[in-house]
C-alpha positions as CSV (number, residue, x, y, z in Angstrom):
1,X,8.1,15.3,-18.1
2,X,4.5,15.4,-17.3
3,X,2.8,18.9,-17.5
4,X,-0.7,20.2,-17.4
5,X,-0.6,20.5,-21.3
6,X,0.5,16.9,-22.0
7,X,-1.3,15.0,-19.2
8,X,-3.8,13.3,-21.5
9,X,-1.0,11.9,-23.7
10,X,1.1,10.8,-20.7
11,X,1.3,7.6,-18.6
12,X,-1.3,7.7,-15.8
13,X,0.1,4.8,-13.7
14,X,1.7,6.2,-10.6
15,X,-0.3,9.4,-10.5
16,X,-2.6,10.3,-7.6
17,X,-6.2,10.9,-8.7
18,X,-9.7,11.6,-7.3
19,X,-13.1,11.0,-8.7
20,X,-14.9,14.3,-8.6
21,X,-18.0,13.5,-10.7
22,X,-19.6,10.2,-11.5
23,X,-22.7,8.5,-12.7
24,X,-22.4,6.6,-9.4
25,X,-22.6,9.1,-6.5
26,X,-21.1,6.5,-4.1
27,X,-17.7,6.8,-5.7
28,X,-17.4,10.6,-5.7
29,X,-14.5,11.6,-3.6
30,X,-12.6,8.3,-3.8
31,X,-9.0,8.8,-4.3
32,X,-5.7,7.1,-4.5
33,X,-2.8,6.1,-6.7
34,X,-3.4,4.6,-10.1
35,X,-1.7,1.2,-10.2
36,X,-3.0,-0.2,-13.5
37,X,-4.8,1.1,-16.6
38,X,-6.7,-0.6,-19.4
39,X,-8.7,0.8,-22.3
40,X,-11.8,1.4,-20.1
41,X,-10.6,1.1,-16.5
42,X,-8.3,2.5,-13.9
43,X,-7.2,0.3,-10.9
44,X,-6.6,2.6,-8.0
45,X,-4.9,1.8,-4.7
46,X,-7.2,3.4,-2.2
47,X,-7.0,3.4,1.6
48,X,-9.5,0.4,1.5
49,X,-7.5,-1.6,-1.0
50,X,-7.3,-1.8,-4.8
51,X,-10.5,-0.9,-6.7
52,X,-11.3,-0.7,-10.4
53,X,-13.3,2.1,-11.9
54,X,-14.6,2.8,-15.4
55,X,-12.9,5.8,-17.0
56,X,-15.7,7.1,-19.1
57,X,-18.4,7.4,-16.4
58,X,-16.2,9.5,-14.1
59,X,-14.4,12.9,-14.2
60,X,-10.9,12.6,-12.7
61,X,-8.9,15.2,-10.8
62,X,-5.1,15.2,-11.0
63,X,-2.7,17.6,-9.3
64,X,0.2,18.5,-11.7
65,X,2.7,21.2,-11.0
66,X,0.6,22.4,-8.0
67,X,-2.5,22.8,-10.2
68,X,-5.6,20.7,-10.2
69,X,-6.5,19.4,-13.6
70,X,-9.9,17.9,-14.3
71,X,-10.3,15.4,-17.1
72,X,-13.5,13.9,-18.5
73,X,-13.1,10.2,-18.5
74,X,-14.6,9.8,-22.0
75,X,-11.7,11.8,-23.3
76,X,-9.1,9.3,-22.1
77,X,-11.1,6.0,-22.6
78,X,-8.5,4.5,-24.9
79,X,-5.8,1.9,-24.6
80,X,-2.8,3.6,-23.0
81,X,-0.6,2.6,-26.0
82,X,-3.0,4.4,-28.4
83,X,-3.4,7.5,-26.2
84,X,0.3,8.0,-25.6
85,X,1.0,7.8,-29.3
86,X,2.7,4.5,-29.7
87,X,0.4,3.5,-32.6
88,X,1.5,5.1,-35.8
């Protein structure tokens, strides 16, 4: 089960997110559901279609258990397999 404490080592696909800080001010406030993840990118299904964003240049907000959690993108800029712990 996903919790506030294990969010960074959990699967992000299927979670709703919002960009709250970015090196590109035009993307701040964009939100939607994550539909794909690579080492350096999230693909988000927004109300204007699917868009890809770099993880490490943005800060991401997730709502877990009724709490907002903010994660710096450079902390999660890894392959999902490595971040979740599949690599031994």
